[in-house]
C-alpha positions, -999 to 999 in steps of 0.1 A, spaced: -595 25 -482 -624 43 -499 -644 43 -467 -614 57 -448 -610 85 -473 -647 94 -470 -645 94 -432 -614 117 -433 -631 141 -457 -663 143 -437 -644 149 -404 -623 176 -420 -652 195 -436 -672 193 -404 -644 208 -383 -639 236 -409 -676 244 -406 -674 245 -368 -646 271 -369 -672 297 -376 -681 297 -339 -644 300 -328 -644 338 -330 -610 355 -330 -593 321 -328 -609 309 -361 -577 314 -382 -556 295 -357 -582 267 -357 -582 265 -395 -544 263 -395 -546 234 -370 -570 216 -393 -547 221 -423 -518 206 -403 -538 177 -389 -551 166 -422 -527 179 -449 -494 183 -430 -464 159 -431 -478 139 -402 -515 145 -411 -542 120 -418 -539 120 -456 -501 117 -455 -503 88 -431 -528 71 -455 -505 76 -484 -477 59 -465 -500 28 -462 -502 26 -500 -476 -2 -499 -503 -25 -485 -526 -18 -515 -525 -41 -545 -503 -28 -573 -532 -26 -598 -553 -6 -573 -526 20 -564 -533 45 -593 -570 46 -585 -565 49 -548 -538 76 -553 -563 96 -575 -589 94 -548 -565 107 -522 -556 136 -544 -592 144 -550 -600 144 -512 -569 166 -506 -579 191 -533 -615 193 -519 -603 199 -483 -577 225 -495 -604 243 -515 -628 245 -486 -600 256 -462 -590 284 -486 -625 297 -488 -630 296 -451 -596 313 -445 -605 342 -468 -639 345 -452 -623 346 -417 -597 372 -427 -624 395 -441 -644 391 -409 -613 398 -387 -605 429 -408 -640 442 -406 -640 438 -368 -606 457 -366 -619 485 -387 -650 489 -365 -629 487 -333 -600 509 -344 -617 541 -354 -594 569 -365 -600 605 -354 -591 624 -387 -592 657 -368 -561 649 -348 -528 665 -360 -508 642 -383 -474 628 -372 -445 649 -383 -426 635 -412 -388 638 -409 -375 642 -444 -337 637 -449 -314 659 -470 -280 659 -485 -249 654 -464 -226 685 -462 -199 666 -481 -224 658 -508 -235 695 -510 -198 706 -514 -190 679 -540 -221 688 -561 -211 724 -561 -176 716 -572 -189 693 -599 -212 720 -611 -183 745 -614 -161 721 -634 -189 707 -656 -196 743 -664 -160 746 -676 -164 715 -699 -150 688 -676 -163 653 -673 -168 635 -639 -151 601 -639 -151 574 -612 -124 548 -606 -119 516 -585 -112 520 -547 -91 488 -548 -61 496 -570 -29 479 -580 5 492 -569 12 502 -605 -18 526 -608 -15 540 -573 23 546 -574 44 535 -604 23 550 -631 24 583 -611 62 584 -612 66 568 -577 87 537 -584 93 508 -560 112 517 -528 106 554 -534 105 574 -501 72 591 -512 54 558 -506 62 561 -468 43 594 -467 10 578 -476 6 551 -450 -10 527 -474 -34 498 -466 -20 469 -486 -42 440 -493 -14 418 -506 19 425 -525 2 441 -555 -33 452 -544 -41 480 -520 -68 505 -510 -61 536 -531 -44 565 -513 -54 590 -539 -78 592 -569 -49 600 -593 -51 564 -605 -84 572 -622 -65 598 -642 -40 571 -654 -69 548 -664 -84 576 -685 -50 585 -701 -45 549 -711 -77 549 -731 -59 573 -756 -90 595 -761 -75 630 -762 -80 658 -752 -89 650 -716 -108 674 -692 -119 654 -662 -123 655 -624 -122 623 -604 -140 625 -570 -139 595 -547 -131 579 -514 -94 572 -505 -78 554 -476 -47 561 -455 -36 546 -422 -41 577 -401 -52 581 -365 -87 596 -362 -86 632 -349 -101 666 -357 -83 668 -391 -75 632 -400 -94 600 -408 -84 566 -423 -111 571 -449 -118 604 -466 -125 619 -500 -105 636 -528 -114 654 -559 -86 654 -585 -86 671 -619 -67 665 -651 -64 683 -684 -44 669 -713 -42 687 -747 -18 704 -770 -2 737 -758 -14 735 -722 7 757 -699 9 767 -663 -11 798 -672 -40 776 -681 -37 759 -647 -36 792 -628 -66 806 -647 -87 775 -642 -81 772 -605 -85 810 -599 -119 808 -616 -128 777 -595 -118 795 -563 -140 826 -572 -170 804 -580 -166 784 -548 -157 811 -522 -168 844 -538 -159 869 -565 -134 887 -543 -113 856 -537 -76 859 -547 -52 830 -552 -15 825 -544 7 797 -557 37 785 -537 64 761 -551 61 726 -539 70 690 -549 48 662 -562 62 632 -580 37 632 -608 38 669 -616 67 692 -625 67 721 -618 44 717 -588 27 741 -565 3 745 -535 -25 770 -540 -38 793 -512 -70 814 -513 -75 847 -496 -94 842 -464 -131 846 -472 -138 853 -435 -117 884 -431 -110 893 -467 -72 886 -463 -67 910 -433 -59 882 -409 -81 865 -384 -85 834 -362 -99 814 -391 -68 819 -413 -44 820 -383 -36 856 -389 -20 850 -423 -49 862 -445 -44 830 -467 -58 794 -465 -42 765 -483 -68 744 -502 -51 722 -529 -20 710 -546 -14 712 -584 12 712 -612 20 704 -648 18 666 -655 53 651 -654 66 639 -688 73 604 -673 36 600 -664 25 610 -699 50 585 -714 39 556 -692 3 562 -702 11 561 -739 10 599 -745 38 617 -763 51 645 -740 66 663 -771 31 667 -786 8 669 -755 11 686 -721 -13 690 -692 -20 699 -656 -34 682 -626 -47 692 -592 -61 675 -561 -82 689 -533 -95 672 -502 -133 673 -502 -136 673 -464 -112 703 -463 -135 722 -486 -165 713 -465 -148 722 -432 -138 756 -447 -170 764 -465 -192 757 -435 -167 767 -408 -166 733 -391 -137 728 -367 -138 690 -363 -137 665 -392 -152 638 -371 -186 656 -370 -190 647 -407 -190 609 -399 -207 606 -365 -243 608 -380 -254 631 -351 -287 645 -363 -283 676 -343 -253 685 -364 -265 673 -398 -299 690 -397 -281 724 -398 -274 718 -434 
């Protein structure tokens, strides 16, 4: 057994030494030697399998000898491999000379998506008013998406939202209003927050609809909050976003979770309210819905409507982006066409 080990070692070391003349194929030759002698079917492994024929008292000594030969071969292989890698690299560096006077490749640096630009501007405006930005789960329960917002089971308002239900209780949220309920349930008053996020509705894709889009909803809860606070806040928001000359108009509307409710229009920032193609000749553009938080919503969230009041509003982020940058097709925001995105 000892003689056989010595023979294997000498053959392996001799083959390693001869790889120096193998040129560019040296690394491949070294790997073949490693497999032939140290691999699963290599010479040393085959020898170890024959240990069953060695006397029991001799096995520890023979095993130690095999391990010593293996370690020596591995060590010589490692040194030869490193030496060959250095030689190959040196040869490549000599052959692949670089002309440093040639112009460099142009680096294409990305930038923020138009949706992100619009959202960051809206967040900046509301943070400047003392609001907090809060995120909520995209997968909600029926309670937080509907019931806690004063939309009980079998209410017709559910039909208007074309919801993606996962099972009987879980769904993809149709609005970020559920985040407001989560915050109200914490009981930390007063509340001044906005909740931006992605929402889902079973809509056909066209120029103004998508099954996945974004909303930014706001909530204020405190003592003595009135509709005047709502109007003043949203009027200031509109002036910051669309320009100092922007005017606002509130039209009565209905939302289950607010009472009274309204939709807010802004004067057309394209024509200054005179009427143009952009505002369809009306001089006004609808941008959001709003209202005073319904007493039922406050009560279900553990807030006393006799002591506290508040207002809420919701705006579609894509709508703001389309208006602000005069984009006429919502699909452009999601198609990742670099020719479109690089304009921003």
